[in-house]
C-alpha positions as CSV (number, residue, x, y, z in Angstrom):
1,M,9.7,-14.3,27.5
2,A,9.2,-14.9,23.7
3,S,10.7,-12.5,21.2
4,Y,9.0,-12.0,17.9
5,F,10.8,-11.2,14.6
6,V,9.9,-10.2,11.1
7,P,12.7,-11.1,8.7
8,T,12.0,-9.1,5.6
9,V,13.4,-9.1,2.1
10,V,12.7,-6.4,-0.5
11,Q,12.9,-8.6,-3.6
12,T,13.0,-5.6,-5.9
13,T,16.4,-3.8,-6.3
14,I,15.9,-0.1,-6.0
15,A,17.9,2.0,-8.4
16,N,20.0,4.8,-6.7
17,T,18.6,7.3,-9.2
18,D,15.0,6.5,-8.2
19,M,15.6,7.4,-4.6
20,T,16.1,10.8,-3.1
21,P,19.2,11.2,-0.9
22,L,16.9,11.4,2.1
23,E,15.0,8.2,1.1
24,R,18.2,6.3,0.5
25,L,19.6,7.4,3.9
26,V,16.5,6.5,5.9
27,L,15.8,3.2,4.1
28,S,19.4,2.2,4.8
29,H,18.7,2.6,8.5
30,I,15.3,0.9,8.4
31,F,16.8,-2.0,6.5
32,D,20.3,-3.4,5.9
33,A,21.4,-2.4,2.4
34,E,23.8,-4.0,0.0
35,P,24.9,-2.7,-3.4
36,D,23.3,-4.5,-6.3
37,G,24.5,-3.1,-9.7
38,E,23.3,0.5,-9.9
39,G,21.0,0.1,-7.0
40,L,20.5,-1.2,-3.4
41,Y,19.1,-4.5,-2.1
42,F,17.3,-3.9,1.2
43,F,16.7,-6.6,3.8
44,A,16.2,-7.0,7.5
45,E,17.5,-10.1,9.3
46,E,15.4,-9.6,12.4
47,S,12.8,-6.9,11.7
48,P,12.6,-3.5,9.8
49,A,13.4,-0.7,12.3
50,E,10.7,1.7,13.3
51,C,12.8,4.0,15.4
52,I,16.2,4.9,13.9
53,E,19.1,7.1,14.9
54,V,20.8,9.0,12.1
55,D,23.9,11.1,12.0
56,A,22.7,14.7,12.3
57,A,25.0,16.1,9.6
58,E,24.1,13.4,7.1
59,L,20.4,13.9,7.8
60,R,20.5,17.6,7.3
61,A,22.5,17.2,4.1
62,A,20.2,14.5,2.7
63,H,17.1,16.6,3.6
64,R,18.7,19.7,1.9
65,D,19.6,17.7,-1.2
66,S,16.1,16.2,-1.5
67,A,14.3,19.6,-1.4
68,G,11.5,20.1,-4.0
69,I,11.0,16.3,-4.6
70,D,7.6,14.9,-3.5
71,S,8.2,12.5,-0.6
72,A,6.3,11.5,2.5
73,L,9.6,11.7,4.4
74,D,10.3,15.4,3.7
75,P,7.8,16.9,6.2
76,I,8.6,14.3,8.9
77,V,12.3,15.0,8.8
78,A,11.7,18.7,8.4
79,E,9.7,18.8,11.6
80,R,12.3,16.7,13.5
81,L,15.2,18.9,12.3
82,A,13.3,22.0,13.4
83,D,13.0,20.5,16.9
84,S,16.6,19.5,17.1
85,D,19.6,21.4,18.5
86,D,22.5,22.5,16.3
87,A,24.8,20.8,18.7
88,D,23.1,17.4,18.3
89,T,25.3,14.8,16.6
90,H,22.6,12.3,16.1
91,I,18.9,12.6,15.6
92,E,16.2,10.0,16.4
93,L,13.4,9.5,13.9
94,D,10.2,7.7,15.0
95,L,8.8,6.1,11.9
96,S,6.2,3.9,13.6
97,M,3.4,6.0,12.1
98,T,5.0,6.0,8.6
99,S,5.3,2.6,7.0
100,W,8.3,1.8,4.9
101,A,5.8,0.8,2.2
102,T,4.8,4.4,1.9
103,I,8.4,5.4,1.2
104,F,8.7,2.7,-1.5
105,Q,5.4,3.8,-3.0
106,D,6.7,7.4,-3.4
107,I,9.7,5.9,-5.2
108,V,7.5,3.9,-7.5
109,R,5.3,6.9,-8.3
110,R,8.2,9.0,-9.4
111,S,10.2,6.3,-11.1
112,P,10.1,6.2,-15.0
113,A,11.1,2.5,-15.0
114,L,9.9,1.0,-11.7
115,D,6.3,-0.4,-11.8
116,E,6.3,-2.2,-8.5
117,V,8.2,-3.2,-5.4
118,V,7.7,-6.7,-4.0
119,V,8.4,-7.5,-0.4
120,A,8.4,-10.8,1.4
121,S,8.3,-11.1,5.2
122,A,8.4,-14.0,7.6
123,F,6.9,-14.1,11.1
124,T,9.2,-16.0,13.5
125,C,9.5,-16.3,17.3
126,S,12.3,-17.3,19.7
127,R,9.9,-19.9,21.1
128,M,7.4,-22.2,19.4
129,C,4.4,-20.0,20.2
130,P,1.3,-20.8,18.1
131,D,0.9,-17.2,17.2
132,G,4.6,-16.6,16.4
133,F,4.9,-18.0,12.9
134,G,3.6,-17.1,9.5
135,G,4.4,-14.6,6.8
136,M,3.2,-11.9,4.5
137,A,3.7,-10.8,0.9
138,T,3.4,-7.1,-0.1
139,L,3.0,-5.7,-3.6
140,I,3.6,-1.9,-3.8
141,T,2.5,0.0,-6.9
142,A,1.8,3.6,-7.6
143,D,-1.9,3.2,-6.9
144,A,-2.0,0.8,-3.9
145,V,-0.2,-1.2,-1.3
146,R,-1.5,-4.7,-1.2
147,S,-0.6,-7.2,1.5
148,C,-1.7,-10.7,2.3
149,G,-0.7,-12.7,5.3
150,T,-1.0,-16.3,6.1
151,D,-3.9,-15.7,8.4
152,E,-5.8,-14.2,5.5
153,M,-4.9,-17.1,3.3
154,I,-6.2,-19.6,5.9
155,A,-9.4,-17.7,6.1
156,Q,-9.7,-17.8,2.3
157,F,-9.1,-21.5,2.3
158,R,-11.9,-22.0,4.9
159,D,-14.3,-19.9,2.8
160,E,-13.5,-22.0,-0.3
161,A,-13.9,-25.2,1.7
162,A,-17.3,-24.0,3.0
163,A,-18.4,-23.0,-0.5
164,A,-17.4,-26.4,-1.9
165,A,-19.3,-28.2,0.8
166,A,-22.5,-26.2,0.2
167,P,-25.1,-27.4,-2.3
168,R,-24.5,-25.9,-5.7
169,S,-27.3,-23.8,-7.0
170,H,-28.2,-22.8,-10.6
171,V,-29.9,-19.7,-12.0
172,L,-32.8,-20.7,-14.2
173,L,-33.7,-17.2,-15.4
174,R,-31.9,-13.9,-15.2
175,F,-32.0,-10.6,-17.2
176,D,-30.5,-7.2,-16.7
177,E,-32.0,-3.8,-17.3
178,A,-29.7,-3.2,-20.3
179,E,-31.6,-6.0,-22.1
180,V,-34.9,-4.3,-21.2
181,R,-33.5,-1.0,-22.7
182,T,-32.8,-2.9,-26.0
183,M,-36.2,-4.5,-26.0
184,I,-37.9,-1.1,-25.6
185,G,-36.3,0.1,-28.8
186,E,-37.3,-3.0,-30.6
187,V,-40.9,-2.9,-29.4
188,I,-41.4,0.7,-30.3
189,A,-39.9,0.2,-33.7
190,Y,-42.1,-2.8,-34.4
191,D,-45.4,-1.2,-33.3
192,G,-45.6,2.4,-34.2
193,A,-49.1,2.7,-32.8
194,L,-48.1,1.5,-29.3
195,T,-46.8,4.9,-28.0
196,R,-45.7,8.3,-29.2
197,L,-42.7,8.1,-26.9
198,S,-39.2,7.6,-28.2
199,P,-37.0,4.9,-26.6
200,E,-34.9,7.7,-25.0
201,A,-37.9,9.0,-23.2
202,V,-38.0,5.9,-21.0
203,C,-35.5,6.6,-18.2
204,D,-33.5,4.1,-16.2
205,D,-35.8,4.6,-13.2
206,D,-38.8,3.7,-15.3
207,I,-37.1,0.5,-16.4
208,H,-36.1,-0.4,-12.8
209,A,-39.6,0.1,-11.5
210,A,-41.1,-2.1,-14.2
211,C,-38.5,-4.8,-13.6
212,V,-39.3,-4.9,-9.8
213,A,-43.0,-5.1,-10.5
214,V,-42.8,-7.9,-13.1
215,V,-40.4,-10.0,-11.0
216,A,-42.6,-9.6,-7.9
217,A,-45.7,-10.7,-9.9
218,A,-44.0,-13.5,-11.8
219,E,-45.0,-17.1,-10.9
220,L,-42.6,-19.6,-12.2
221,T,-43.5,-22.6,-10.1
222,E,-44.5,-24.7,-13.1
223,E,-41.5,-23.7,-15.1
224,R,-39.2,-24.5,-12.1
225,G,-40.9,-27.9,-11.6
226,S,-40.5,-28.7,-15.2
227,A,-36.8,-27.7,-15.2
228,L,-36.2,-29.9,-12.1
229,F,-37.9,-32.9,-13.8
230,K,-35.8,-32.5,-16.9
231,V,-32.6,-32.1,-14.9
232,A,-33.5,-35.3,-12.9
233,L,-34.0,-37.3,-16.1
234,G,-30.8,-35.9,-17.6
235,A,-28.8,-36.8,-14.5
236,I,-30.2,-40.3,-14.5
237,G,-29.3,-40.7,-18.2
238,T,-25.8,-39.4,-17.5
239,A,-25.3,-41.8,-14.6
240,E,-26.4,-44.7,-16.8
241,Q,-24.0,-43.8,-19.5
242,R,-21.1,-43.4,-17.0
243,L,-21.8,-46.7,-15.2
244,A,-22.1,-48.5,-18.5
245,Q,-18.8,-47.1,-19.7
246,E,-17.1,-47.9,-16.4
247,G,-18.4,-51.5,-16.7
248,N,-17.1,-51.9,-20.3
249,E,-13.7,-50.6,-19.2
250,G,-13.6,-53.0,-16.3
251,R,-14.4,-56.0,-18.5
252,R,-11.6,-54.9,-21.0
253,E,-9.1,-54.8,-18.1
254,K,-10.0,-58.3,-17.0
255,E,-9.6,-59.6,-20.6
């Protein structure tokens, strides 16, 4: 039977002062932790843990010392401590529904100096299974947790390849409704007898309805044909210049 692993490295060192005692304790059980200056370097050689067992006294003390600080861990641990017995020496925490990324995001939100946490993960397997290998990069900021895996990258590559293989199209004519708004002001200013309305009296819905009507009624077949003819002539001329230049370069190389 194949075993799947997710070796993970938190590339950003987390300062001790940025973590609550509870976050520091829990993260040190989810990951391995090594001192790095005034902070901790977190990593997991096999996979980050989802279910951890923590010394009950340490957990109670860390929870007490972290009171009043906004953290997603606080209510989770509070509920678990309430269900535990005073005689318990160790307490299990199921964090399968709470991502370690959420804990790091809380830290980034509170930190005066930390803007992001970068995490790199590898997907490995004890056997050479086709679905057992890959990786993922995660960028954690105060506003979002963004992750991209190798499967997503491959899908992006396929989309880019398909787009490159498709015929390239060119827009011959385009205008937006903001340009119409500008034109309305110019038209009214130029011809005072046209209307008694001020430009502001024409609302966005009026402009949109007029755009839809004009586009539907527009017939640009002749203009399109003329543009295609000019482009064809231009492409022929460009090809002639390119081939003539290549021929001159070839003759110079032979000389």
